[in-house]
C-alpha positions as CSV (number, residue, x, y, z in Angstrom):
1,M,9.0,10.7,-28.0
2,N,8.5,8.6,-24.9
3,E,6.9,10.6,-22.1
4,L,8.4,8.2,-19.5
5,R,12.0,9.0,-20.6
6,I,13.2,11.8,-18.3
7,D,16.3,14.0,-18.7
8,V,18.2,14.0,-15.4
9,A,21.3,16.0,-16.4
10,D,20.6,18.6,-13.8
11,L,20.4,16.0,-11.0
12,L,23.6,14.2,-12.1
13,T,25.7,17.4,-11.8
14,H,24.4,18.5,-8.4
15,P,24.8,16.0,-5.5
16,A,21.7,15.7,-3.3
17,A,19.6,17.6,-5.8
18,R,15.9,16.8,-6.0
19,R,13.1,17.3,-8.6
20,P,9.5,16.3,-8.5
21,V,8.2,14.6,-11.7
22,R,4.5,14.1,-12.6
23,V,3.9,12.2,-15.8
24,S,0.8,10.7,-17.4
25,A,1.5,8.2,-20.3
26,R,-0.1,5.4,-22.1
27,V,1.8,2.1,-21.9
28,E,0.9,-0.5,-24.4
29,G,0.4,-4.2,-23.6
30,L,0.3,-3.7,-19.8
31,G,-1.6,-6.5,-18.2
32,A,-1.5,-9.7,-16.2
33,G,-3.9,-12.6,-16.7
34,A,-7.4,-11.3,-17.0
35,A,-6.6,-7.7,-15.9
36,R,-5.4,-5.0,-18.4
37,I,-4.4,-1.4,-17.9
38,V,-6.5,0.6,-20.4
39,E,-6.0,4.2,-19.5
40,P,-2.8,6.3,-19.2
41,I,-0.8,5.5,-16.1
42,E,0.2,8.3,-13.7
43,L,3.6,8.6,-12.0
44,D,4.0,11.1,-9.2
45,L,7.7,10.8,-8.2
46,L,10.5,12.6,-6.5
47,L,13.8,12.1,-8.3
48,E,16.8,12.5,-6.0
49,R,20.6,12.4,-6.8
50,V,22.4,9.9,-4.5
51,P,26.0,8.8,-4.6
52,D,25.1,5.6,-6.6
53,G,22.8,7.3,-9.1
54,I,19.2,8.6,-9.1
55,V,16.5,7.4,-6.7
56,A,12.8,7.6,-7.8
57,R,10.4,7.6,-4.9
58,G,6.7,8.1,-5.1
59,V,3.5,6.6,-6.4
60,V,2.5,4.9,-9.7
61,R,-1.3,4.8,-10.3
62,A,-3.4,3.1,-13.0
63,H,-7.0,2.0,-13.8
64,F,-7.6,-1.6,-14.9
65,D,-10.4,-3.4,-16.6
66,A,-11.0,-7.2,-16.2
67,E,-13.6,-9.9,-16.1
68,C,-14.8,-11.4,-12.8
69,G,-13.2,-14.8,-12.4
70,T,-16.5,-16.2,-11.0
71,C,-19.3,-14.7,-13.2
72,L,-17.4,-13.2,-16.1
73,R,-19.0,-9.8,-15.8
74,P,-16.8,-6.7,-16.4
75,V,-14.9,-5.5,-13.3
76,S,-12.7,-2.5,-13.0
77,G,-10.6,-0.9,-10.3
78,D,-7.6,1.3,-9.5
79,V,-4.2,0.3,-8.3
80,A,-1.7,2.6,-6.6
81,V,1.9,1.4,-5.8
82,E,4.5,3.1,-3.8
83,V,7.9,2.8,-5.3
84,S,11.5,3.6,-4.2
85,E,14.0,2.4,-6.9
86,L,17.5,3.2,-7.9
87,F,18.7,4.1,-11.4
88,E,22.4,3.7,-11.8
89,E,25.0,3.5,-14.6
90,H,25.9,-0.1,-13.9
91,P,22.6,-1.7,-12.8
92,I,22.4,-4.9,-10.9
93,D,20.0,-7.3,-12.9
94,G,16.7,-7.5,-11.1
95,E,17.6,-5.0,-8.4
96,T,18.2,-1.6,-10.0
97,Y,17.4,0.1,-13.2
98,P,19.8,1.6,-15.8
99,T,20.5,5.2,-16.6
100,D,21.0,5.9,-20.3
101,G,23.5,8.7,-20.3
102,H,21.7,11.6,-18.7
103,Q,18.3,10.0,-19.0
104,V,16.2,7.6,-17.0
105,D,13.4,5.5,-18.5
106,L,10.5,5.1,-16.1
107,E,8.6,2.7,-18.2
108,Q,10.1,-0.5,-16.9
109,L,9.7,0.8,-13.3
110,A,6.1,1.5,-13.9
111,R,5.5,-1.9,-15.6
112,D,7.2,-3.9,-12.8
113,A,5.3,-2.0,-10.1
114,L,1.8,-2.3,-11.7
115,L,2.1,-5.8,-12.9
116,L,2.8,-7.0,-9.4
117,E,-0.3,-5.2,-8.1
118,L,-2.8,-6.2,-10.8
119,P,-5.2,-8.9,-9.5
120,L,-4.5,-12.4,-11.0
121,A,-8.1,-13.5,-10.5
122,P,-10.3,-10.4,-10.5
123,A,-13.6,-10.7,-8.7
124,C,-16.8,-8.7,-8.2
125,E,-17.1,-6.6,-5.1
126,P,-17.6,-8.7,-1.9
127,G,-21.3,-9.2,-1.3
128,D,-22.3,-8.5,-4.9
129,A,-25.7,-10.3,-5.2
130,G,-25.4,-10.6,-9.0
131,C,-22.2,-12.6,-8.7
132,V,-23.5,-14.8,-5.9
133,A,-26.7,-15.6,-7.9
134,E,-24.5,-16.8,-10.8
135,L,-22.8,-19.2,-8.4
136,E,-26.1,-21.0,-7.7
137,L,-25.8,-23.5,-10.5
138,V,-28.5,-25.9,-9.7
139,T,-31.9,-25.6,-8.0
140,L,-33.3,-28.7,-6.5
141,D,-36.8,-30.0,-7.2
142,A,-38.5,-30.3,-3.8
143,D,-40.2,-33.7,-4.7
144,D,-37.2,-35.8,-5.7
145,A,-34.2,-33.6,-4.8
146,S,-32.9,-33.9,-8.4
147,P,-31.5,-31.0,-10.4
148,A,-34.3,-29.0,-12.0
149,T,-32.9,-25.8,-13.5
150,L,-29.5,-24.3,-14.1
151,A,-29.1,-20.7,-13.3
152,D,-26.3,-20.3,-15.9
153,P,-26.6,-22.1,-19.3
154,R,-22.7,-22.1,-19.5
155,W,-22.7,-24.8,-16.9
156,A,-25.4,-27.0,-18.6
157,A,-22.8,-29.8,-19.2
158,L,-22.4,-30.2,-15.5
159,S,-26.0,-31.4,-15.1
160,Q,-25.0,-34.6,-17.1
161,L,-22.6,-35.6,-14.4
162,E,-23.6,-38.4,-12.0
163,L,-22.0,-37.9,-8.6
């Protein structure tokens, strides 16, 4: 059973009814570019019955793992996204989410919210000395100002270039 599929029959029969929902679930294949969600996501929402359907308001949280776009070392972080979305019987494509009978599926809401917040080019923390050191590709020989050593062997082919 999908933990993100919530029965809202009680809300649909009582106008202006509200119910808090806290869910933790693993969502497979959730990532953008170099960043991936690896742990269960957490949804802390308030579901409310409105004339058009069900509104889900609250926060979606997740932890991501990635590689620094500069030095390729592992980077991780947390994202938290505030959401306020409408679930209705006849959804408007790209604007609202569908209800399925007396259920709402929060998975697409969580995917949409988190994918927009994941970093496209993850980086080490600002001021990380290890990451900055990797950026120093070439040290200059004091005698003839020619490249002497490469700090990172992955960039060795660049020493062949004549500028």
